[in-house]
N, C-alpha and C positions, 0 to 999 in steps of 0.2 A: 504493500500500500504506500510505502514511502512516508510513513508518519514520523514526525520528530517530536519527542517529548520536551516540553519547555519546563526547565527546572529553576529558573531564576526566582528570587524571593517574591517578586510581584505576581508571579504566575502560579505558584503552588503553595499549599498549606497542609500541615499535618497536625493530628491530635490523636494520642493514644494509638490504637491499631489502625485508624483510618487515615486516609490521605486524599487530597483532591488536587488535580492539576489539569492544565490545558495541554492538549496534544494537537499539533498542527502539521499540515503539509502545504504544498503550494496552492491547493484549491479549497481546502476545507479545514476548519478548526472545530474540535470537539472537546468536551469536558469528561474526565475520567474520575470517578470516585472509587477508591480501592480499599481493600482490607477487610472484606466481609468473610465470615466463617461459612462453612458448608451448610449449616442449618438455615442461615439467613438467605443464602442464595437459593435454596430449595423453596423457601417461602415466596421469594420473588417469582420464581418460575411456575409455581403452582397457583398464584393469585392473579386474577385478571384485573390488574391495575389500569385505571384510566389516566389520561394526561394530568388531571387535577390531583390525583393521588401521588404521582411521581413528582409533581411540582412542589408538594409539601416536603418532600425529602431532598430533592436536588433541583435547583432553579437557577436561572441566569437572568440578570438585569442589565439594562443599558444605562451607563452614565450616571448611576445613583451611588451615593456613598454614605447615606445616613438612614437610620431606621424610619423616621417619618415618611421619607420618600418611598421606601420599600413598601410601606403600608398602602400606598396609592398606586404605584406603578405596577402594571401586570408583568409577569415573567415572560421571557421570550418563548415563542412557539418552537417546537422541535420534536424529535423522536427519541425514545429511550430504548435501550437494549441491555441485556445482561450477558456478559461473556467472562469466562474464567472466574476470577474473584472480584470482578469490577462491574460497575454500572456506567454506561456511557450515554451522554446526552449530545445529540447532533442538532444544531440550530437549523430551523427550516430555511432560512435565508443566509447567504454569505455575510460574514462580518464586514463592517466598514472600517477602513483604515483610519487611524488616529482617533478612534472612538474607544473609550474605556468600557470594558464589560466586567461584570462581577458574578462569579459562580458561587453559590452558597449550598453547602451540604449540611444537613441537620441530623446528626446522629440520634438526637433525642426522639426523632419520629419513628425509629425502628422499634419493632415489637420487642418488649422485654428490655429495652435500653434504659439507661440512667437518664431520667428526664432533665437532669441538670447538666448534661453533656453540652459542651460549648459548640457553637456552629463553626464550621470550617469555611474560610473564604479564600478564593483564588481570583486575583484580578488579571486581566489580559488586555493587550492592545496591539493591534497590527501596526507595524511602523509604516511611515510613508515610503512609497517605492521610489520617489524622486524628491529632490530638494527644491526645484524651481517650478513655479506654477506654469502650466502649459495649456490647460483646458480653456476653451473659449466657447462662446455662443456662436455657432456657425450660421444660423439662420432663424428667423422668426416668420412663420406663416400666419395670416396672409401676407404676401409681399407687396400688395397693392398700396398705393399712397392715399387712396380714398376708400374708406370702409363704411359699410352701412351703419346707421344709428343703432340698429338691433343686432350688431355683430354678436355671434354666440361664443367664439373661442379663438384663442391663439395656440399655435404649436411652437414650443421653444426647443430648438435642436442644439445639442452640445457635442463637442468633438471627442469627449470621453465620458465614461459613466460618472454620474453625480451622486451625492448623498441626498436621500430623501428626508423629509421631516422639516418643519418650520420654513417651508418654501416662501411663504408670504412675508417673511422678514426681509426677503431680498428682491421682491418684485413690487414696483410701484407704478401708478398711472397718474400723470400730471396733466392739468389742463393748460391752455395757452398762456395763462397768467403764472404758470409754474407752481400752482397750488395742487396738493394731493387730492385726487378724487376719493371721496369717502366710500370705503368698502365696495370697490367695483367688482371684485372677484367672488366666485362661489367658494368660500373657505370652509372646507369640511375636512374631517380627519383623513379620509381616503384621498390619496394623491394619485393622479392619473399619469403614470409613467409607462413607457414601453418596457418589455422584459430586460432590455439592455441598460436601462436607466439613462438613456441618451436623448430621449424625447419626452417632454412634459406637455400635457394638454391642460391649458389654462382657460377655464370657463368664466365668462362674464356671468355674474349672478342673474339667473333668469328672472328673478323678481324685479330687476332693474330694466327689464326688457318688455315683459308682457304688460299690456295695458289693463288697468282695473285691479291690479294686485297691490297689496299694501306697501311693499318697499318702493315701488315706482311712484305711488301717490304721495308718500311721506318724504322720501329723500330725493326723488327725481331720477331721471335716467343716468346711467353711468356715462353715456356718450350722447352728445347733442349735435344735431345737424348743423353744419356750417362752421363748427369749431374745430380747433386743432388740439391734438393730444400727443403725449410722448410716453411710451412704455419704457420703463427703466429696469434693468437687471444689474444689481451691484456686484462688484468684484469680490465681496466678502463671502459669497456663496462657496462652499467647499465641494470639491469633487470627491470621488470615492477613494482617492489616495490621501485624503485629509488635507489637501492644499486648496487655497482660494483660487478663483478664476484668474487667469492671466490679465484680464481686463474686463471692465463692465461693458454693457451693451445698451444701446437705445434705438428705438424705432419711433419715428415721428410720422404722423398721418393726419389727414383731414377726414371729417365725418360727413357722409352724404345722407340722403333721405333713407328711411327704413325700407327694407325689402320684405314684403309679405306675400310674394308670389312664388309658388312652387316651381322648381326647375321643369323645363319643357324640352325633353330630349328630341322631340320631333322637329324643333327649330334649330338644332345643332347642324353645323355644316361639316360634312364628311368628305375628305379628299382622298380618293382611293389611289393606291400605288399601281405600278405596272407589273404584270406577271414577269417572272424571271429575275426580279430585282429584290433587294432588301431595303428598298426605300420605305421610310416610315409611313404608316397610315396616320393621317392627320385629322384631328377632330377639333373644331372651333366651337366652344361653348358661347352662349349668348350672355353669360355673366361669369365672373370668377367662381370656382367651385372649391369646396373643402379639399385641401391638398391631400391629406392622408386617405380620405375615402375615395377620392378620384383615382388614386393610384392603386387602390385595393379592390374596388367593386366594379370596375369596367373591364370587360374581357372581350376577346375576339374569338369567334368560332367559325369553322368551315361549314360547308353545305350539309355535312353529315352530323353537325352538332358537336363535333370534337373541338376542344379548345386548342387554339394555336399558341405555341410557346414563344415567348419573346420578352422584350424589355419595355417598360412603360416610363414615360417622363412627362413633366409639366413645364410649361414656359409661359412667357408673356403674362406674368402675374396670375398664374393658375387659370388662364382662360384658354390655353391651347394644350391639348393632350396628344402625345405621340406614342406610337407603338411600332417597335422595330422587331421583326420576327427573327428567330434564330436561324431559320432556313428561308430560302428564296420563296416569294409568293408564287402560288400556282394559279393559273387562270380558273375562274369559277365564282360562285356566289359565296358570300360571307355574311356574318352578322356581328354587329357591335352589340354586346349584351351588357345592359346597365341595370344593376340592382336598384330597387326603389329606395334603398337605404342611403343612397348618395345624398349629400347635402350641399346647399350653397352656403355662403358665408354667414347667413342668418339662421342656419339650421333648418331651412325648409326642405322637405323631402319631395320626391316625385308624388304628386297627387295629394299632398298634405302640407299646409303651411305650418311653421313652428308655432305660431300664435293662432289659436282657434277660439272664437267667441262662442262658448258653450251656451250662452243665453239665447243664441239664435238657432240652437239645435243643429249645428253643423255636424254632419256625419263623418266619421273617420273613413276616408277613402284609401288610406295608405295600407298596402299589403306588403308581404315579403316577396313579392313577385319580381319579375325581370322584364324590362322593356327591351325589345329586340329591334335594332335598326339595320335593315339589309343594305349591302353595298356589293358591287361587282369588281373583280380584278380581271383586267383584260390584257 
């Protein structure tokens, strides 16, 4: 497995017959609690303990060093197993660099144990992999300079994996006077990252978009038509190596009228390539589309319905879509297949606007279907 036991004082602790330590390799770090007798191990193996039971005996916390904090902070999620004379805990998610973790083993929780037995604590921290900040914000979508008043979200792309948590400490929206816009984003505990932690989806609070709801009535819209704004990302945000960004990032834009019309694929312009070439298929939207969805939910199929393999790209402020096949085009009929879940910048889907006035009894026309637009390659 290539595991390396960490023995330095900050990583391991011992008491009586028991010990606790962090064991790590290049990809994963785990906690080992050792020193159990045969009878205790048999009890572990014969008892169907759940996660909550294991956590009472062995748990790991993030960045906490005092008892009051432990009382409120939940332990990390992960899996437990019994091997040889040890218990192992493997965190569900990889540890972040330059963050301190604390494993606590509680011998007093064992059956027949001395209830006054002291807890064993082992702290651990992955060191930074480099010394100089190099991570930057590579792009923010939408890239357009004019965005609708009811813009739904931004996508923030980074050049390397980032640390999650407390993201709103590093993101601000300022109006044209330089003043902070009050609570413009949907701030919830769940953060919307891609699995690689290199793309963050940042939602505008829908309550600041939809008409007739309390936040919009009391605070007003986050964005107002005709005004200028700047999205700021500060350099103090740490990447997964525990280092700050190399530099901050700003995106300035003007706000246009709200967009409440669903996308209409029938109005898109398709420019078909010639057979025998790998010239890209070109599609021009009638408005900028959501970048992530446009690259994911638009496909090309041949006359038999089989998907054509190739590379997709966006340009011209997400208003032009290109598809370059892996193999040369063959003459014949094709289809551009567009899932109804595609969105424009305001979150409108095909057949359904993001904002629906329920008082008018508007029926939900959106389905999980696919719109098929035929074209010929000659």
